[in-house]
DONU-485526 format. One record per residue (C-alpha): z, x, y; residue in three letters. Coordinates in steps of 0.2 Angstrom, whole numbers. Example, Ala and Ser with C-alpha at 12.3 -4.5 7.8 and 13.67 -1.06 7.14 Angstrom:
! residues 2
{node {39; 62; -22}; ALA}
{node {36; 68; -5}; SER}
END
This chain:
! residues 277
{node {23; -150; 116}; UNK}
{node {20; -142; 99}; UNK}
{node {36; -133; 94}; UNK}
{node {34; -118; 82}; UNK}
{node {48; -108; 74}; UNK}
{node {45; -91; 66}; UNK}
{node {58; -83; 55}; UNK}
{node {58; -64; 55}; UNK}
{node {69; -51; 47}; UNK}
{node {72; -33; 52}; UNK}
{node {69; -22; 36}; UNK}
{node {69; -3; 32}; UNK}
{node {52; 5; 34}; UNK}
{node {46; 5; 16}; UNK}
{node {37; 21; 19}; UNK}
{node {53; 30; 22}; UNK}
{node {65; 21; 10}; UNK}
{node {75; 33; -1}; UNK}
{node {87; 30; -15}; UNK}
{node {104; 38; -16}; UNK}
{node {105; 47; -33}; UNK}
{node {124; 45; -34}; UNK}
{node {126; 27; -29}; UNK}
{node {108; 21; -34}; UNK}
{node {108; 11; -18}; UNK}
{node {96; 11; -3}; UNK}
{node {99; 24; 10}; UNK}
{node {98; 15; 27}; UNK}
{node {106; 28; 38}; UNK}
{node {93; 37; 48}; UNK}
{node {79; 26; 41}; UNK}
{node {69; 17; 55}; UNK}
{node {69; -2; 55}; UNK}
{node {54; -13; 57}; UNK}
{node {49; -31; 57}; UNK}
{node {45; -37; 40}; UNK}
{node {26; -35; 37}; UNK}
{node {22; -53; 32}; UNK}
{node {33; -60; 45}; UNK}
{node {22; -53; 59}; UNK}
{node {7; -63; 51}; UNK}
{node {18; -79; 53}; UNK}
{node {21; -74; 71}; UNK}
{node {3; -71; 74}; UNK}
{node {-2; -88; 67}; UNK}
{node {10; -96; 78}; UNK}
{node {4; -87; 93}; UNK}
{node {-14; -92; 89}; UNK}
{node {-9; -110; 89}; UNK}
{node {0; -108; 105}; UNK}
{node {-16; -101; 113}; UNK}
{node {-26; -115; 106}; UNK}
{node {-15; -130; 109}; UNK}
{node {-1; -125; 120}; UNK}
{node {16; -123; 111}; UNK}
{node {33; -116; 112}; UNK}
{node {36; -102; 100}; UNK}
{node {54; -98; 95}; UNK}
{node {58; -84; 84}; UNK}
{node {74; -84; 74}; UNK}
{node {82; -70; 64}; UNK}
{node {99; -67; 54}; UNK}
{node {105; -49; 55}; UNK}
{node {115; -36; 63}; UNK}
{node {115; -33; 82}; UNK}
{node {102; -20; 81}; UNK}
{node {89; -34; 76}; UNK}
{node {88; -38; 94}; UNK}
{node {75; -24; 96}; UNK}
{node {64; -33; 83}; UNK}
{node {66; -50; 93}; UNK}
{node {61; -41; 109}; UNK}
{node {45; -35; 100}; UNK}
{node {41; -53; 96}; UNK}
{node {44; -58; 114}; UNK}
{node {32; -44; 120}; UNK}
{node {19; -51; 108}; UNK}
{node {20; -69; 116}; UNK}
{node {35; -78; 109}; UNK}
{node {45; -89; 121}; UNK}
{node {62; -88; 115}; UNK}
{node {72; -77; 102}; UNK}
{node {88; -81; 93}; UNK}
{node {98; -69; 83}; UNK}
{node {112; -76; 71}; UNK}
{node {124; -61; 69}; UNK}
{node {141; -61; 62}; UNK}
{node {150; -50; 50}; UNK}
{node {154; -66; 40}; UNK}
{node {136; -67; 36}; UNK}
{node {136; -50; 28}; UNK}
{node {131; -48; 10}; UNK}
{node {121; -64; 10}; UNK}
{node {108; -67; -4}; UNK}
{node {93; -79; -3}; UNK}
{node {104; -94; -6}; UNK}
{node {116; -90; 8}; UNK}
{node {103; -84; 20}; UNK}
{node {92; -100; 18}; UNK}
{node {108; -110; 22}; UNK}
{node {111; -101; 38}; UNK}
{node {93; -100; 44}; UNK}
{node {91; -119; 41}; UNK}
{node {106; -122; 51}; UNK}
{node {99; -111; 65}; UNK}
{node {83; -121; 65}; UNK}
{node {92; -137; 66}; UNK}
{node {102; -130; 81}; UNK}
{node {85; -124; 89}; UNK}
{node {79; -142; 87}; UNK}
{node {94; -148; 97}; UNK}
{node {91; -136; 111}; UNK}
{node {72; -136; 113}; UNK}
{node {66; -151; 104}; UNK}
{node {59; -156; 87}; UNK}
{node {51; -142; 77}; UNK}
{node {34; -145; 70}; UNK}
{node {30; -130; 60}; UNK}
{node {41; -116; 53}; UNK}
{node {32; -100; 49}; UNK}
{node {39; -87; 37}; UNK}
{node {32; -72; 28}; UNK}
{node {28; -74; 10}; UNK}
{node {42; -62; 6}; UNK}
{node {52; -47; 13}; UNK}
{node {49; -29; 9}; UNK}
{node {67; -25; 5}; UNK}
{node {71; -41; -6}; UNK}
{node {54; -45; -12}; UNK}
{node {60; -62; -19}; UNK}
{node {50; -75; -9}; UNK}
{node {64; -87; -10}; UNK}
{node {71; -89; 8}; UNK}
{node {56; -99; 15}; UNK}
{node {55; -112; 1}; UNK}
{node {74; -112; 2}; UNK}
{node {74; -116; 20}; UNK}
{node {61; -130; 18}; UNK}
{node {72; -138; 4}; UNK}
{node {87; -138; 15}; UNK}
{node {77; -145; 30}; UNK}
{node {69; -158; 18}; UNK}
{node {51; -154; 24}; UNK}
{node {35; -150; 15}; UNK}
{node {32; -132; 11}; UNK}
{node {15; -123; 10}; UNK}
{node {17; -106; 2}; UNK}
{node {5; -91; 0}; UNK}
{node {-6; -97; 14}; UNK}
{node {-21; -86; 18}; UNK}
{node {-30; -98; 30}; UNK}
{node {-25; -111; 42}; UNK}
{node {-41; -122; 42}; UNK}
{node {-36; -135; 55}; UNK}
{node {-22; -143; 64}; UNK}
{node {-24; -161; 70}; UNK}
{node {-11; -166; 83}; UNK}
{node {-16; -184; 83}; UNK}
{node {-13; -187; 64}; UNK}
{node {0; -173; 64}; UNK}
{node {-9; -166; 49}; UNK}
{node {-12; -147; 45}; UNK}
{node {-25; -141; 32}; UNK}
{node {-22; -124; 24}; UNK}
{node {-29; -113; 10}; UNK}
{node {-16; -107; -3}; UNK}
{node {-20; -91; -13}; UNK}
{node {-14; -94; -31}; UNK}
{node {-16; -84; -46}; UNK}
{node {-30; -94; -53}; UNK}
{node {-40; -97; -37}; UNK}
{node {-38; -105; -20}; UNK}
{node {-30; -122; -16}; UNK}
{node {-35; -132; -1}; UNK}
{node {-20; -143; 4}; UNK}
{node {-17; -155; 18}; UNK}
{node {1; -160; 23}; UNK}
{node {9; -169; 37}; UNK}
{node {20; -161; 50}; UNK}
{node {34; -155; 50}; UNK}
{node {30; -142; 37}; UNK}
{node {35; -124; 33}; UNK}
{node {21; -111; 30}; UNK}
{node {24; -94; 21}; UNK}
{node {10; -82; 27}; UNK}
{node {0; -69; 17}; UNK}
{node {-7; -54; 25}; UNK}
{node {-25; -61; 24}; UNK}
{node {-20; -75; 36}; UNK}
{node {-24; -65; 51}; UNK}
{node {-22; -48; 60}; UNK}
{node {-7; -47; 71}; UNK}
{node {-10; -43; 90}; UNK}
{node {-4; -29; 100}; UNK}
{node {9; -33; 114}; UNK}
{node {2; -35; 131}; UNK}
{node {8; -26; 146}; UNK}
{node {15; -41; 154}; UNK}
{node {23; -46; 137}; UNK}
{node {31; -28; 136}; UNK}
{node {38; -30; 154}; UNK}
{node {45; -47; 150}; UNK}
{node {53; -41; 134}; UNK}
{node {61; -26; 143}; UNK}
{node {71; -39; 153}; UNK}
{node {73; -52; 140}; UNK}
{node {90; -54; 132}; UNK}
{node {89; -63; 115}; UNK}
{node {101; -78; 112}; UNK}
{node {115; -73; 100}; UNK}
{node {124; -86; 89}; UNK}
{node {139; -82; 78}; UNK}
{node {149; -93; 66}; UNK}
{node {158; -100; 81}; UNK}
{node {142; -108; 87}; UNK}
{node {141; -118; 71}; UNK}
{node {157; -129; 71}; UNK}
{node {152; -138; 55}; UNK}
{node {147; -123; 45}; UNK}
{node {153; -122; 27}; UNK}
{node {161; -104; 26}; UNK}
{node {160; -105; 7}; UNK}
{node {141; -105; 8}; UNK}
{node {139; -90; 19}; UNK}
{node {140; -71; 16}; UNK}
{node {145; -63; 0}; UNK}
{node {157; -78; -4}; UNK}
{node {142; -90; -4}; UNK}
{node {130; -78; -14}; UNK}
{node {130; -81; -32}; UNK}
{node {117; -67; -35}; UNK}
{node {125; -53; -45}; UNK}
{node {117; -36; -46}; UNK}
{node {123; -29; -62}; UNK}
{node {114; -13; -63}; UNK}
{node {102; -2; -52}; UNK}
{node {93; 14; -57}; UNK}
{node {80; 26; -51}; UNK}
{node {65; 28; -62}; UNK}
{node {63; 45; -70}; UNK}
{node {50; 55; -61}; UNK}
{node {34; 58; -71}; UNK}
{node {29; 75; -76}; UNK}
{node {10; 78; -72}; UNK}
{node {2; 93; -80}; UNK}
{node {-11; 102; -69}; UNK}
{node {-23; 116; -71}; UNK}
{node {-33; 126; -59}; UNK}
{node {-51; 130; -63}; UNK}
{node {-58; 143; -51}; UNK}
{node {-76; 143; -47}; UNK}
{node {-88; 150; -34}; UNK}
{node {-97; 134; -29}; UNK}
{node {-98; 115; -33}; UNK}
{node {-111; 116; -47}; UNK}
{node {-101; 130; -56}; UNK}
{node {-85; 119; -53}; UNK}
{node {-93; 104; -61}; UNK}
{node {-99; 114; -76}; UNK}
{node {-82; 122; -78}; UNK}
{node {-74; 105; -78}; UNK}
{node {-86; 97; -91}; UNK}
{node {-84; 112; -102}; UNK}
{node {-65; 110; -101}; UNK}
{node {-65; 92; -104}; UNK}
{node {-76; 93; -120}; UNK}
{node {-64; 106; -126}; UNK}
{node {-51; 93; -128}; UNK}
{node {-50; 76; -137}; UNK}
{node {-52; 66; -120}; UNK}
{node {-71; 63; -123}; UNK}
{node {-67; 55; -140}; UNK}
{node {-54; 44; -132}; UNK}
{node {-65; 38; -118}; UNK}
{node {-80; 35; -130}; UNK}
{node {-91; 49; -122}; UNK}
{node {-94; 57; -139}; UNK}
END
């Protein structure tokens, strides 16, 4: 059976992110957490393949215990199993340390449920925005990577080949690769489905599998958490708010308002700057 792994991350809702003016860091307290937007498109594509070919879909995440809620949401949408890797030793991980732990997790998933054929990731996360974890995982697993995928054209299980369209800066690239492969998803790839009622009921009863460092006997502790993260944030700052000057032009109707606006504009140097005069 086809085995698909989806990597997800629980992130702060970007619509409610605030910056502490004293510490210049993200305010996470009281900010709702959601599944990373692009990861949902990776999950949806895995579920579409499951619908078409029949497959096992395993979702993995590294994060705090609260990330179990995000994993249950994935189960409600149709994922078969969900694994949370959670340990204080993983705290402070950058993309290098994160990709190391996620790759070890996928290898352990293979030992438990069989060979992984495709790994899906979002193209990037809303909080980190680097786009480095997916490619890092592919390198550590020594498998091909297909990044910025906007369309999965075909999957041939006999030849074990997948054909995708990659959205690049200068056009679209059509690429064929042999399984196993890692794919990073763009929003254009699909439209994530809503959870079904049976899925919601199953998710309510489902208990995600939780692994800690004790479940990885050979893990190199020098490569995890803050200790294994060479990235250094030397400075952060909040951009100064822009001052926007506004002016109210009272009028009785829309025609008068338009006339008043044009008269006002032509009383300034804006028409010359825009080439109107």
